[in-house]
C-alpha positions as CSV (number, residue, x, y, z in Angstrom):
1,M,226.2,51.8,-42.0
2,K,229.8,53.1,-41.3
3,V,232.2,50.7,-39.4
4,K,234.3,52.5,-36.8
5,T,236.0,49.6,-34.7
6,I,236.6,46.0,-35.3
7,T,237.4,43.5,-32.7
8,Y,238.9,39.8,-33.2
9,K,239.4,37.4,-30.3
10,R,241.3,34.2,-30.6
11,I,241.5,31.3,-28.1
12,F,244.5,29.1,-28.6
13,N,244.4,25.8,-27.0
14,L,247.7,24.8,-25.4
15,G,246.5,21.3,-24.5
16,N,246.4,19.9,-21.0
17,Y,243.4,22.1,-20.2
18,E,245.3,25.4,-20.8
19,S,244.5,28.0,-23.3
20,I,245.7,31.6,-24.2
21,H,243.0,34.2,-25.0
22,L,243.9,37.4,-27.0
23,E,241.4,39.9,-28.1
24,W,242.5,43.1,-29.9
25,T,240.3,46.1,-30.9
26,A,241.1,48.6,-33.6
27,E,239.7,51.8,-34.9
28,I,239.4,52.2,-38.7
29,N,239.1,55.4,-40.5
30,D,238.6,55.3,-44.1
31,E,239.9,51.9,-44.6
32,D,237.9,49.1,-46.2
33,P,236.5,47.2,-43.1
34,L,237.1,43.8,-44.7
35,I,240.8,44.5,-45.4
36,A,241.2,45.9,-41.8
37,A,239.6,43.0,-40.3
38,S,241.9,40.6,-42.3
39,E,244.9,42.5,-41.1
40,L,243.7,42.5,-37.6
41,M,243.1,38.7,-37.7
42,Q,246.6,38.1,-39.1
43,F,248.0,40.1,-36.4
44,V,246.2,38.5,-33.6
45,E,247.1,35.1,-35.1
46,T,250.8,35.9,-35.2
47,K,250.7,37.3,-31.6
48,V,248.8,34.3,-30.1
49,R,251.2,31.9,-31.7
50,E,254.3,33.8,-30.3
51,L,252.6,33.8,-27.0
52,S,251.8,30.1,-27.1
53,R,255.7,29.4,-28.0
54,A,256.8,31.5,-25.2
55,N,254.6,29.6,-22.6
56,T,255.5,26.0,-23.5
């Protein structure tokens, strides 16, 4: 099976019944899918934390 795209979604709880949802999809070529997934997860985690700081 060849993996062509990966998606990662993160829901970050801001408290007070508020949250931020961020989902990102990436196409991968000849990259190792596990490495690409780890990089995508790290990217999304960084972005969702930046957004949560901006909204507080």
